N, C-alpha and C positions, 0 to 999 in steps of 0.2 A: 531792514525789518519788513518791507512790504515784499521783500522775496520770501521771509519766512511765512509770511502768511499765505503768498499766493502758490507756492509750491505745493501744500497739504491741501489747498483748495481746489487745484487743478486735479490731484490725484483722486479727491471723493468724487468731483464731478465725472472723472474718467469712470470712476469703479461704478456710479450710480448709471451712466450712459451705458457700459459694458452688461451691466446687471439687465437694464431693460431690454437692450438688445437681444440678449441670450433668451430671458423670458419671453419676447415676442416671436424670437426664431423655435422657440420649442411650442408654443402655440399654433405658431403655423405647421409645424412639422407633424403635429398631432394632428392635425385636421387634414393635411394631406395624406396621412395613412387611414385615415377615419374614410376618406373618398377613396383611396384604393381599395380597400376592403369591402367597401360597398360594391365597386365594380368588379374584384374578384368574385364576390357571390352571387353576382348576376351571371357572369361570362363562366363561371369556373374555376378554380385555383390552379395556375399553371406554373406557380413560382418554383423553384428547385427547391429540394429539401434541404441542401446544405449549399453554403453561398462561402468564399474565401473573403474575408474584409480585406480593404486595401491597407498598404503596408505603413505604416504610421511609426513614432517614435512610441513605445510604450515603456510607461514604469509601474512596476508591480512589486509592492512589499508583501512578505508570506510570512506563515508561520508553521513549523512542520514539526510532526512527532513521527519519527523512523522508529523501526525496531526490528527485531526477532526474537523467536522463543522457540523451544523445544520440550517434548512429553516423550515420556515412555511407558509404555504398557506391556506388562508382563502378563501372560495369560496361559500359566500352567495347565497341562493336561491332568485332569484326574479322573481316576477310576470309578469313583463314587458319583459323578457327575450325572445328572439327571438328563443332560443333553446329549444327543446322539452323537455330536461331535465331538464329544470328550473334554468340550470347554466347558469351565465353571465361572461364569461371569460374576458371581459374588465372590470369587477368589482372585479375581485379578488384582495386579500392584501396580499403581503409575505413579511416575514423578513428573511434575510439571514445573519447568524451568523458565523463569523470567527474568528482566532487566529492571533498573530503573527506568523510570519513564522521562525520556529525553525530549528538551523543548529547543528548537532552532528557530531564530529571527533570522530574516534575510530580504534582499531586494534584487530585483531583476531588471533589466534594461535592456530592450531589445529593439530592432529596425529591421523589419523583413526577416530574413533568416540568420542574421548577425545578432549577437548578443552576450551579456555579460553578465555573472550575479556574485554575489557575497552574502556569507550567511556568517553568523556566530552563536555561540551557545551560552547563555548567562552562567555565571559564576557557581550558582546552586547546583546545576547539573553535576559537577564535579567533587560536591562535598559528600562525606561517607553516612549514608543512612543506617540507623541502628537497626531497623529490620530487613532493608533491600541490598545493604551493603554499597558498592561503589562500583560503577561501570565506566568501563573506559571505551572508546568506539571510533570506527570511521565507518560512513553510510555513503555511497557515490550512485544517484540514479541518473539516468538519463533515456530519454525516448527519441526516435525517429518515425516519422510518418509518409507514408505513401498514399496516394487516394484509396487504396483498399487493404493495404499491408501496414501494421504498425510493430515496430521492435522497441521491447523494453529491455535495456541491460542495467544491470545492479551488481553491486559489491559491497559487502558488509564484513566489518570485523569486530567483534563484540568481546569483552573481555570483563568479567565480573557479574556473576548472576545471585539468584535466591531460589528458595524453593517455596512454591505458592501452596502446596498442600501440607497439612500438617502430619498425615500419615500414609502409607501405600495405599490402604486401603482399608474397609471397615472391619475386617478380621486381623488387623495386623497392627504391631506396636508403633507409637509415635515416633516420628523422626528427631533425633536429639537436637536441643536448639542448638548447639555448636555446630551442626551439619547443615543448617537451614542457609546461610549465606554461604554461596559457593565462589568465592574470590579469584580463584584459580582456573575457572573454568571458561574456556575460550570457545567461540564459535565464530568460523570463517564462511560467509556464501559467496558464490560468484554464481550469477544466472543470466540467461537470456531467453526473453519470451517472445515469440513471432505470432502475431494473430491476424488471421485473414476475415475480411468482411465480404459477404455474399452480395448485399443489395446497397447500390449507390444511396439509397434514401436515409442511410444511418451512419453517422458521422461518430466512430469509436472513442473519439476523445472530446466528445463534448462534455463539457463541466469540466475539463482538464485544461485544454487548450483553447485558447481565447482567440485564436488567429482564425478560426473558422465558427458559422453561426449555424444551428440547426433550425431553421426558420419555418419548418414546419414537420411535424410528428414523424417518426421513422423507426424502423425496427430492420433488423437481420439475423438470419443465423451467422455463427462466427465458430472458427476453427483456429485451435494453436497447435504448434510446437513448441515444448518447452524444456529447457536444459537446466537442471541444477547441481552444481558441485559445491558439496561441503564438508570440513573437517572441524571434528569435535574431538576436543580433548582436555583432559584434568590431570595434573602429574597426581592428585591425590585420589582419583577414579572418579569417575562419573555418577556412579550410584555410592551414597552416603555411607559413611563406616557403619552407624549405627543400625541401618536397615538392610546391610549387605546379604545378609543370612535368608532375606525374602525374596531374594531374586536369584538365589541358587545357582544354575549354570552362568548366569548373567551377572553374577556379584562383582566379578572385574571386567566389565565391559569398558572398554576405553578406547582412545587414540582410532575413532570413526572416520572413517574415509567414503564418502557416499558420493556417486555421480549418476543422475538420473535423466533418463530421456523420456518425456510423456507427449501422448498425444491427446488432445483434448477438445470437446465440441459443446455448443451450448447458444446462447441467446441472447441478444442486446435490446433496449428499448429506450429510446429517447423520446420522452414527453416534453411539448412546448406550450406555454401560455405567455403571448406576447413575447418581451424579453428574456423570458425566464425558462431554464431547462431544468428536466430531472431526467438523469441519466441511470441504469442499471442495468449490469450485465454478470453473467454467472457463466462457468463452465467445468465440466466434469469430465476427467479422462483415466489414463493409465498408463503403464509403460515399463520399462525396465530399469533396473539400478546395478551397477557395478561397485560391490561393497567390500571394503576391507577394514578390519576390526579387530582388537585384541580382548581374549578371554584368560582365564586362567592356563589353560594349557596351552597358549600361545596365539599365534596370529593367523586369522582366518581370511580367505578371499573367496566370495561367493556372487553369482549372477541372482538377483532378487528382483521381486517384483512390487510396483509401487502403483499409489493411486493419487491424484492432483486435485485440487480444488482450487478455483480462481474466481473472485469476486469483486466486483469494482461498481462503489456508489458514488454520485455527485450530484449537486442541486448548484445551480447558479443562475447569475444574471449578467447579461452580455448585449449592451447597446454599443451604438456608434461610438462612443467617447468613453464611457465607464465599463466595468466589468467587475464581479466578485463570486465565489465560491467557496464550496467545502467539497472535498473528495476523500475517498479513501479506498485502498487498494489492500486485499488480503491474498496471499498467495501460499498454499499448503501441500506439501508432499509428504505422504506416510508411505513408508517402507517398511516391508514385512521382513523380520530376521528369526525364522524359526518361530518360537512362542514370543517372539518381542516384537510389538510396534514402536518405530520411531518415526516421531512426527518433527518435521520441520516449517516453521510458520514465518513469512517475511509480512511484514506490512508497514503503511504508512497511512498517516491523517494530515490533510494540508487545508487550511484556510489561506486564500490567497484574494487581492483586490488590487485594482488598479486603473489608469486611465491612459488613453490614446491623444496624441497632439497631433 
């Protein structure tokens, strides 16, 4: 009986003692930081902009929304256009393909450069939506960072899309209801993005990778070399049956294989407020694309040109024991195929939080 009373009493006293020690330690740590800040203000801040945090056991739950999308914009040349280029924007026809929003939950455990993670998707991800259909997918992404170079590798397979727009354009007829869900459309993407940072004062993965900490604000020009290979096909045709006539020579556009190599440049900024970080980086570029696709008259293979856009945003908190953040990546490549523009987009939105021991 005494044991039953003493054990919970012991744990209660231990908890109170640990809480008191932790609180006292936090107060002392804050006072030290204030004194250090005063010294730095008097002598000039000579701290490094980016520091590598000590290796510790880290556990980080996360919530992720991955995805891909595609759009076709057909801009036929018209003789009665007022535009000297011969393009009539009012007569553009577009199709915007998206998939159901995918939710993924998981957790990662790391120590130094060694780690493991597991994730799962809720059962409602696999249900068929009356307006968006059903989407099956594989989505793999990984990043490897050196002091000034970062490599992003991604692989995607998505099966099952829907059309976001109700008609190709203001002057065209509506897309038939039966054509809005595209259950047989498949999009596969394989890509690699290598990014070089010019300034040591800028951490390109701040807000994404919490093993490093941006101590002082930093910024830098950045350049990238990116490769994106895509395979897009639908046994019923990419363009819906009800609006094939609106796309003229591209009515039977299908079995599209594109391999794009682009060079881009831009700028990145990291803002810092105590342990909080704000990251923003953007790049714009251009390059070439090797394209294979099918039309009504057979298969075509051409060397095409493309433009790309890469945006990255992150906000986060990174202290000695705890970290959390939200980050967003959007990478798109637009390829010109005659009068048709085909845009491929890859995105992810992630929330993460964790602690170090």
